[in-house]
C-alpha positions, 0 to 999 in steps of 0.5 A: 548661219540662221535662227537659234530658238529658246535661248534662256537669258540671265534676265529670266526671258527666253529669246530667239536670236539670229546668227549673222550670215556674213562678216558685216551683216550684223545690222541685217541680222538685228533687223530680222530679230527686231521683226521677230520680237515686234511682229512675230515675223520669222525672216531670214537675213537674205531678205533683209540684205536685199531690202538694205541693198535697195535702200542704199541704192548703188553704194557698196555693190560689187561689179555684178551689182550685188550688195557686198557684206564681206567688206562693209556693213549697213549704216545706222541711217539706212536701218530706219529706212528699212524698218519704216519701208519694209516692216512699217515700224516707226523709228526714233533714231538717236545719236548721243550718249544721254539719249541712248541710255534713256532709250536703252532703259526702255528696252523690252522684249516687244520693244527692242532697241537696235544699237550700234557699238564701235571700237576705237583707239585714242591718244590722250589729248586727241580725238578718238580714231574709229576702227569699226562697229557692230550692230546689236539688239537691246531686248530688255532692261532690268536690275540695271542691266541691258540684255543684248542679242548679239548676232555674232555671239548670242545673248549678252548682258551689260551693266548700265554703267559699263555700256562703254565696255562692251566686252565681246572681243570684236575690237581685239581688246580696244575701247568700245562705246555706244554710238547710236540707236534706232527704236521702233515704236 
């Protein structure tokens, strides 16, 4: 799909965002956007997919040995490895709601936060059943709102109090929540 440049956001900034090439390559597209924001490097997703495939090793590969992004995406733990090894970005991985909100409040155009969003169902009294996930890039926090670059949608803003209601319909109306983040610093 590729790059979209000069997109004006409601937060007053203009962003470039990368539209993901494959159904499950959202994390790779986010890494490309992070490289653009932090290092002004314009990379395509194919390069990032190859980096992720090398970092993952033998998992998620077809019988031909090619990383398959049609069925499963890159996990958050691999993202930190790719950012560190290939972009020389030191990362701070987070995995709890309080820490994530604190870091999302620090998102700025030159210091974005790669964020995992998930959707689930839950029966009262039972633990949630995880049904899927998506990677997005938090670019700015202003006026109690987070500006995200979503590789499947574009620029999307969420009120700080509504982070667990990421409304883009990837989960077909299911509940959503923020599960993790990787911040470069």
